[in-house]
C-alpha positions in Angstrom: 0.0 0.0 0.0 1.3 3.4 -0.9 1.8 5.7 2.1 1.4 9.4 1.6 1.0 12.6 3.5 -2.1 14.3 2.5 -2.6 17.5 0.6 -6.1 17.8 2.0 -8.7 18.6 -0.6 -10.2 22.0 -0.2 -7.3 23.2 1.8 -7.8 26.9 0.9 -11.5 26.7 1.8 -10.8 24.9 5.1 -7.7 27.0 5.9 -5.7 23.8 6.2 -2.0 23.7 5.3 -0.7 22.3 2.1 1.9 19.9 3.3 5.4 20.1 2.1 7.4 17.3 0.4 8.6 16.0 3.8 5.0 15.9 5.0 5.5 18.9 7.4 3.0 21.6 7.9 4.2 25.1 7.0 6.4 26.3 9.8 4.6 29.6 10.1 1.2 28.0 10.4 -0.2 30.6 8.1 -3.2 28.3 7.5 -3.9 26.3 10.7 -6.8 24.0 11.0 -9.9 26.1 12.0 -10.8 25.7 15.7 -14.3 24.5 14.9 -13.0 21.7 12.7 -10.4 20.7 15.3 -13.1 20.7 18.0 -15.3 18.4 15.8 -12.3 16.2 15.0 -10.8 15.9 18.5 -13.6 16.5 21.0 -16.6 14.8 19.7 -18.3 13.3 22.8 -19.4 10.2 20.7 -15.8 9.3 19.8 -13.9 6.7 21.8 -10.8 8.1 23.4 -7.8 5.9 24.5 -4.6 7.0 26.2 -4.5 10.1 28.4 -7.9 11.9 28.2 -6.0 15.1 29.3 -3.0 14.5 26.9 -1.2 17.5 25.3 -1.7 16.3 21.8 -4.4 14.3 20.0 -4.0 11.7 17.3 -7.2 10.8 15.4 -7.5 7.7 13.4 -10.2 7.1 10.7 -10.5 3.3 10.1 -12.8 0.5 8.9 -12.8 -3.0 10.3 -12.6 -4.6 6.9 -9.6 -2.5 5.9 -6.5 -4.9 5.9 -4.1 -2.0 6.5 -6.1 -0.8 9.4 -5.8 -4.3 10.9 -2.0 -3.9 10.7 -2.1 -0.7 12.7 -3.8 -2.0 15.8 -0.6 -3.1 17.6 1.5 0.0 16.6 -1.3 2.2 17.9 -1.4 0.2 21.1 2.3 0.4 21.6 2.2 4.2 20.9 -0.4 4.7 23.5 1.4 2.7 26.2 4.7 4.4 25.4 3.4 8.0 25.3 1.6 9.0 28.5 0.7 12.4 27.2 -1.1 11.2 24.1 -4.8 11.2 23.4 -6.0 8.9 20.7 -9.4 9.4 19.2 -11.0 6.6 17.2 -13.2 7.6 14.3 -15.2 4.7 13.0 -15.5 5.3 9.3 -17.2 2.3 7.7 -16.5 2.6 3.9 -16.4 -1.1 3.0 -20.1 -1.8 2.9 -22.9 -2.9 5.1 -20.8 -5.4 7.1 -18.4 -2.6 8.1 -21.3 -0.4 9.1 -22.7 -3.1 11.3 -19.3 -3.7 12.9 -18.8 0.0 13.5 -22.1 0.4 15.2 -21.5 -2.7 17.4 -18.1 -1.4 18.4 -19.4 2.0 19.3 -22.3 0.4 21.3 -19.7 -1.6 23.3 -18.7 1.7 24.9 -21.8 1.5 27.0 -20.5 -1.7 28.5 -17.0 -0.4 29.0 -15.4 -2.9 26.5 -14.6 -0.8 23.5 -10.9 -1.7 23.3 -11.7 -5.4 23.8 -14.3 -5.3 21.0 -12.1 -3.2 18.8 -9.2 -5.7 19.0 -11.5 -8.7 18.7 -13.0 -7.4 15.4 -9.6 -6.8 13.9 -8.5 -10.3 14.9 -11.4 -11.8 12.9 -10.2 -14.2 10.2 -11.6 -13.1 6.9 -14.3 -10.5 6.4 -15.9 -8.9 9.4 -19.5 -9.8 8.7 -22.6 -9.3 11.0 -22.2 -12.9 12.2 -18.5 -12.4 12.9 -19.3 -9.2 14.8 -21.8 -10.8 17.1 -19.4 -13.7 17.7 -16.7 -11.2 18.7 -19.2 -9.5 21.0 -19.9 -12.8 22.8 -16.2 -13.7 22.9 -15.4 -10.5 24.9 -18.3 -11.0 27.2 -20.8 -8.4 26.0 -24.5 -8.6 26.7 -25.6 -8.9 23.1 -29.2 -8.0 23.6 -28.2 -4.8 25.2 -25.5 -4.3 22.5 -28.2 -4.5 19.8 -30.3 -2.0 21.5 -27.4 0.4 22.0 -26.4 0.1 18.3 -29.6 1.9 17.4 -29.0 4.7 19.8 -28.6 8.3 18.6 -24.9 8.8 19.6 -23.9 5.8 17.4 -25.7 7.3 14.4 -24.3 10.7 15.1 -20.7 9.4 15.3 -20.9 7.6 12.0 -22.6 10.5 10.2 -19.9 12.8 11.6 -17.1 10.6 10.4 -18.5 10.7 6.9 -19.0 14.5 7.1 -15.5 15.1 8.4 -13.9 12.8 5.8 -15.7 14.5 3.0 -14.9 18.0 4.4 -11.2 17.3 4.7 -11.0 15.3 1.4 -9.8 12.1 3.0 -9.0 9.4 0.5 -9.3 6.2 2.5 -8.4 4.2 5.6 -6.4 4.3 7.7 -6.0 8.0 7.9 -4.3 9.7 10.8 -4.5 13.4 11.7 -2.4 15.1 14.3 -1.8 18.8 14.6 -2.3 20.2 11.1 -1.0 17.1 9.4 -2.7 14.2 7.8 -1.2 10.9 6.8 -2.8 8.0 4.8 -1.7 4.4 4.8 0.2 1.9 6.8 2.8 3.4 9.1 5.4 2.0 11.5 5.5 2.9 15.2 8.4 5.2 14.5 6.4 6.9 11.7 3.5 7.5 14.1 5.9 8.8 16.8 7.2 11.3 14.2 3.7 12.4 13.3 2.9 13.0 17.0 6.3 14.8 17.6 5.7 17.2 14.7 2.2 17.9 15.9 3.6 18.8 19.3 6.1 21.1 17.7 3.5 22.7 15.5 0.9 23.2 18.2 3.5 24.5 20.7 
């Protein structure tokens, strides 16, 4: 899979920076991300947050449970969280691979109500083959979720709002696929190593001051 730093579509409209060849935001931050967009991206109350909720920088990941490259990013993200105690990680469920992915995203978000989001997240990505509705419910049972409650919570308004917001944000920023990572004013698409992710976070800290 080709990795690339994003020249986000509509950058002038959104006041987002055009990234340089090295993937760095303009040093002067002449065109920082607008505050309202950053608030929606980083502080959406429907979005799962791992790591330090009061961390000094936020890394947002857009992903789909049927994206093979997203699957490869689970362990690097986990290692990044455990090694950086000042990092917030926001998970944006962005189901773009069909109805099965949409079902899995809704179930994963609903698992928040039972305090087992990370367990469900990892179980879904460990599924062999496509993450179907049947595989999703099997994963829910495997991690000890009350599946009757889960199905009720999947229909709740916050779940619908989260998924709708993911699609809106992705379209607004011109995202091109999963996984996409956003930190500071920089976006990155594709499979990245742990060191790459640390570099993205480090640059975001430098950019945001």
